[in-house]
N, C-alpha and C positions, 0 to 999 in steps of 0.2 A: 529203897531208891538211891541211886548213886548221886554224888555231889555234882558231877559234871553237868547233867541236864539242868539242874537248878541254877548253876553259875551261868550257863549259856543264856537261859531265859532271863535271868536277872540283868545280864549285860545287854541283852537285846532291848529290854524295857528302858534302860538308861540311854542306849543309842537312839531310841525313838524320841526321847526327851531332847537330846542334844541336836538331833536333826530338826525337831520341831522348833527349837530356839533359833537355829540357823535360818530357817525358812520364814520365821515370823518375828523378826527383830523389831518391826514397826507395830506389832500387835500386842495382845494381852498375854503377858508372860508372868502372871501372878503365880504365887505358890499353889493356889487352888487349881488353876488351869493346868500347870505342869504336872501336878500330882495325879490329875485325872488322865493326862496323856500316858503316864507310866502305870496307871491303875494301882497306885500306892496310897496309903493313908496320908491325908494332908498333915496330920499331927506328926508323923514320923518322917515325912518326905525330906524336909530340910536337912535332917541328920544323915539320912541315907545319901542324899546328893553330895553333901560335904565330904562324906567318907569315900564316895566313889570318884569324884572329880578332883577333890583337893581344895576347893574353895566353896564358900556358901553360894547358894543359888542366886541370890540377889547380886552378889559381886560378880559372878560369872556372866549373868545377863548384861550387867552394865559394861563389863570388859568387852564382850562381844559386840555390843552396840558402839562403843567407842572405837573398837578396832575397825569396824566397817566405815565409820565416819572418817577415821584417819586415812584409810585407803582412798576414799573418795576425794578428800581434800588434797591429798598429794598427787592424785592421778588426773584430776580434772580442774583446770584453772577457773572454769566458770561455775563450779559447784560452790554455792554460797554457804556461809556459816549457818544461816537460817535453815537452808535445805539439809545441811548435815545434822543440825539439832533435831529437826522434825524426823529425819530418817533414822536417827538414833533413839527415837522414842521419848525425847525431852519435850516438855511443854513450852519452854522458852529458850532462846539462844543464850540468855544469861545463865540459866541453870546448866546448860550444856557446856558453856565456856568454863564455869567453875569446876565441873566434874572432870573435864578434859585436862585442865591445868593441874588439878590435884593428882591425876593419874600420870600424866606425861611430863609435867614440870614446865610446860609452856602453853601459851594460848593457841587455839586452833589456827588463827591467822599466822602466828609466828611459825607454827609447825609446817604450814603449807609452804611458806617462803623458804624454810631451811629445815627439812625433816631431820630429826635426831633419831635415826633408826636404832642406835645402840640402846638408848633409853627405852624406846618403843618396845623392842624385843624383850627387855628385862621386865617391863610392866605386864606384857601380855603372855608371859610364860605361865602356863597353868600347871601347878604341881601334880605330879602323878597322873597326868592326863594322857590317856591313850584310848584308841578305839579298836575294836575287833573289825577287821575289814575282810569281807569275802570277795575275792577278786575274780572277775570274769575276764579271762585273757584269751588272746588269739595269737597265732604265729603268722607272720606276713613276710613277704619279700619287698624290700624297699630299694628304689633306685637312688643313686647319688643325688644330692641336692646342692646346688650352687647357692651360697649364702653370703651376705655381708655380715661381718661379725665385729662386735666390740668385746674385748676380753677384760673381764673384771679380775683384778688381782688383789687379794686381801680378804678381810673379814667377810664371811657370808652375810652378816647382818647389814652390810653396806651395799649389797648387790643392787638394791632398789635405786641407789643413787646412780649407778652405772646404767640401769634401765632407763632412767630419765634422760641421761645423756644420749643413749641410743635413739630414744623417741625423738629428741631434738634433731639428730642427724636425719632420721627418716622424714621428718616434716620439712626440713630445709632442702634436702637433696632430691626428694621425690623418687629416689631410685628403688625403694622397696615399699611401695604404698601399702599401708596397713590394711586397706579394704580389699586388696586383691593379691597380697603376698603372704605366704604362711610365716608364722613366727615360731622360733625355736629357742631352747635353752640347752646348753651342754655343760654339765658339771664335771670338772676334771678332778674329782675326788669326792670323798664323803664329808660333808660339812660337820658331821658329828664327831669325826675322828681326825680330820686334817687340821694341822695348826693354822690358825687364822691367817698368819702372814704368808702361808704357802698355798692357800686355797685359790683356785682359778675357776671362773665360770664364764662361758661365752654366751652373749646375748645375740641372737641371729635373726635375720630376716631374709626371706627368699629373694633372689635377684635373677635377672635375665640379661644383664650387661655388666661390663667391668665397673668396679667401684671407683669413682673419681677421687683424686687426692682430696683429703679433707683434714680439718683441724681437730676432729673428734676422736681420731685413733681407730676409725672403722676401716676394716680391710676385708678382702675376699678370701673365702676358704671353701673347701668342698667337704660336705658331710658324707660320711661313709655309708654306702648302701649295703645290702645283704639281708640275711635272715634276722628277724627280731621277734621277741615276744612282747606283746602290747597289752597294757592294762590301763584303764581310765580312772583318773583321780577326779573326784567332784568336790569342789570347795576351794578354799584359799590355797594358793601354791605354798604358803608358809607351812602347811601341814602335809606336803606331798610325800614326806617320808612314811606316812601312814599307809600309802599305797605302794611304795617301793619295797618296803621290807617284806610284805607277804609274798611277793614274787620270789625273792631270794630265799626266804625262810620256809615257805610252804610249797609253792608251785615247783620251783626248780628241783629240789631233791626227789620229788615224785615223778618228774617229767622224763628223766633219762637224758635231758638235753645238757649241753655244756656251753659255757659262756665264751664269747670271742673277746680278744684283747682290744676292745674299743670302749670308749665311754658310752654310757647310756645317754639318751637325750629326751627332752620334753618337747612335745608339739602343743602349743597353746591354742586352744580352739575358740576361746572367748575374748580374744583381743579386740575383734571387730565383729558386730557392733559392740560398743563399750558395755561391759557387764560387771556388776559388783563382784569383787573378788571372792566373796563367800559363795557365789554361784558359778564360779569358773569351772570349766571342764578342761582337763589337760591329759593328753595321752602320754604315757610313759613307755619309751621304747628301750628294751634291754637287749643287747646284741648276742646272737647265738651263732655257734659254728655251723 
């Protein structure tokens, strides 16, 4: 028997574990439960998990719980520390606050007031962590879309701060109501290879009228229409590269298609109603000739 089927099956079993963790952060994520999900020996599972993911299973589970709590604290002003603690699987807010401060270097309340995304990204980087993604894609014709845009210039790790600014504009202006207007993101470069000071990312909301003068730096632009290949990313946008690279690496060479000289864009499907970021759905549009 060749090694390839064994490796594929092995990866699929761990992908099932990682998916189970993502979907059950408030539930039982004990070593016994997770080893049963993977159908591995409990005795060996913790060694296998550490070798595959790069961190021990208990550390990974805690990081994923803290990551979701950090997203919710930063995104929702009415999300209490108690709710964040219970949602992250902690028995008490005191235990949650201690774990959060050990990981991030600041209390949950302080993080909500002034999120330090640079430290956050350093903490939640998982060594050697990658997933095999089987993409279901389709080719579509897209019309031009009129949008209000706030352009972020600088480190990709600080995009979330610009997103918060754009949300404030949306709420104050009422020109791109989140409940009825589509939300987009346009990366003008690859965050993995573009120097941090040269990276640009546009945060966009659909509009049907001219953008009024404002102090937020939001302006009007037109998103290009045309042919696109579309794939769906499920999970936090922080890991959207896991869904982008298979399009370029696997689908494109086999498709016979060629890329158009336009940036790709993201259509965020889970902005409204509010959805935990680990359950977000985002369509990735890559321009074709």
